[in-house]
N, C-alpha and C positions, 0 to 999 in steps of 0.2 A: 103713923103708918109710914114705913120706909118707902122710898121712891122705887120705881121699877128699874131705874138705872143701877141703883146700888144692889138690888136683888140679883140682877143679871150679872153684875161684876162679881158678886160673892159666889154665885153658882159657877161662873167660869173659873174662878180660883180653885174651888173644890174639885171640879172636873179635871183641871190641869194637874192637881196633886194626885188624883186617883189614876189618871191615864198612864199606862205603862209606856216605856220607851218603845220605839218602833221595832227594835231587835227582839225584845222580850214579848212583844205583842204577837209576833209570828210564832214563837215557841208555845205561847199559851192559847193560841187560837184553836178552838175545837175542830176536830176532823170534819164535822158536818159543815161548819163555816167554810173550811178550805175547799170542800167539794162544791159548795154553792159558788164560791168565788171562781173556781176553775171552770165550772159550767158556764159562767158568765164571761169567761175570758179575762178575768182579773189576775195579773201575776201576783204570786205570793212568795215572799221571802227571797226575791231575786231569782226565782226559777226562770230559766230561759230556754234555750234551744233543746236541752235534753228532755224537758217535760213536754215540749211541743212535739218532739219526735215520738215520745211514748203515747201522747194523745193520738197522733196520727196512726200509730200501730193499733190502738184500740178501735178507732173508726174503721180501719182496714179490716180488722178481724171480725167486726160485727156487721159491716154493711157492704163489704166488697162483693162484686159479682162472682168472684172466685171462691167465696166462702162456701164451705161444704155444709149442707143441712139435709135433714131427713127427706124433705120434699124433693129436692134435686136428686137424691139417691133413688127415691122411689120412681121418679120419672125415667131415670137412666135404666133402672131395672126393668121397667115396663117396656121400654124400647128394645132392650136386649131380649126380653121374653118374646116380644112380637116378632123379632127377626128369626127366632128359632122356629116359629110356626108360620112365617110368611105374612104376618099382620103388622100394621102400623097403628099405634094407639091413636094417632091423629085421624084415622079413618072412622073412628067411632065417636058417638056423641058424648058418651060417658065412660068412665073407667069400668063401671059395672058391665056395660055392653061389651067392652074389650075383654074383660075377665070371662064373661059368658062364652064368647067366641073361642077363647083359649081353652076354657074348660071342655068345650065340645071337641076341640082338636086333641086335647090330652086324652079324653075318653076314647076317641077313635084310635089313638096311638097305643093305648094300653091293651086294646083288643087284638092288636097285631101280635104275631109271634116275636118274642124278644122285646116287646114294647116297654116292659117294666125296666129293662136294662137301659133302654134309650132314655126313659124318663129320669133314671138315676144319673145318667151322663149329663143330661140337660141341667139337673139340679146342681151338679158339681160345677159345670161350666158357668152357670149364673152365680155361683158362690152362695147358694142357698144353704149348703151344708155349714158354711161358716156363720151364717145368720141363725142357724138352728131351725130352719124351716124346710118344709117339703114343697114340691111344686103345687100340690093340691091346696096347701095352706096359703101359698102366695095367691093362687087364683081365688080362693075364698075371700082373702083380704081385699083383693081388687073389687070383687063383686059387692062385698059388704064391709067397708072400712071400720064400722062400729062393732063388728063381730070379735070373738076371741082371737081368731087368726089375724084380723086387722090390727088389733092392739099388740099382738106379738110382733107383727111386721113393723109397726111404728116404733116399738121399743128397740128392736134389733137395729133398725136404720138410724135411730138417734144415737145409739151406742157406737155404731160404725162411724157416724159423722163426727162424734166427739173424738174418737181415736184418730181419724184422718186429720182433724183440725190440730190435734196435739202433734202428730207426726210432721205436719207441714209447718209447724211453728206459728200457726195463726190462732193460738189459744187466747181468747179475749181476757180470761181470768188472769192468765200469766202477764199479759200486757198491762192490765189494771194494777196488779200487784207491783210491777216494776214502776209504774207511775206513782203509786202511793209511797214507795220506799226510796225515791230518788232524793239525793241531797244536793244542795247548791254549794257554791264556793265556800260559804261560811259554815258548812256542815249542818245546815238546817234542812229538815224535811220540807218538801213543797210539791205542789202540783204544777 
């Protein structure tokens, strides 16, 4: 029976022959391994300051307080709606209670002469025409977010948030693509 020392030496010799050189190891490393290494902060293929800058852009795009998302847009829309009718969403326990108060105010407004024109002007001022919603649909969405109008509002606000993120250059997908396609000084891709 061979000794343990000779088996270890033989195994080491075999592994050294199979192990690729450091430069080719980076080229052959699967993308999943590179992502895991980047997530753990391990530099790959000499990637340095540019990849760190791209990582910072991704973090900024995804977690910044300035990031536009549908919930923030909904809150801003509720605040603007409340100003139109003299309400503050913070004065109500729930958005449904706020929506019910606005619904009552809209109903009273519609009963006045020229009320429908005023409602149309409010819709335009709030940008509901760009979202493809009416004031009634917005109020229904606030009262019942799971309703059809609630889903329409959520979809419209998500679309608007994505458009605003692209327009402001805070598109996380674009930053991630930049990170994935960066090359180092040797021309190798790296994270």
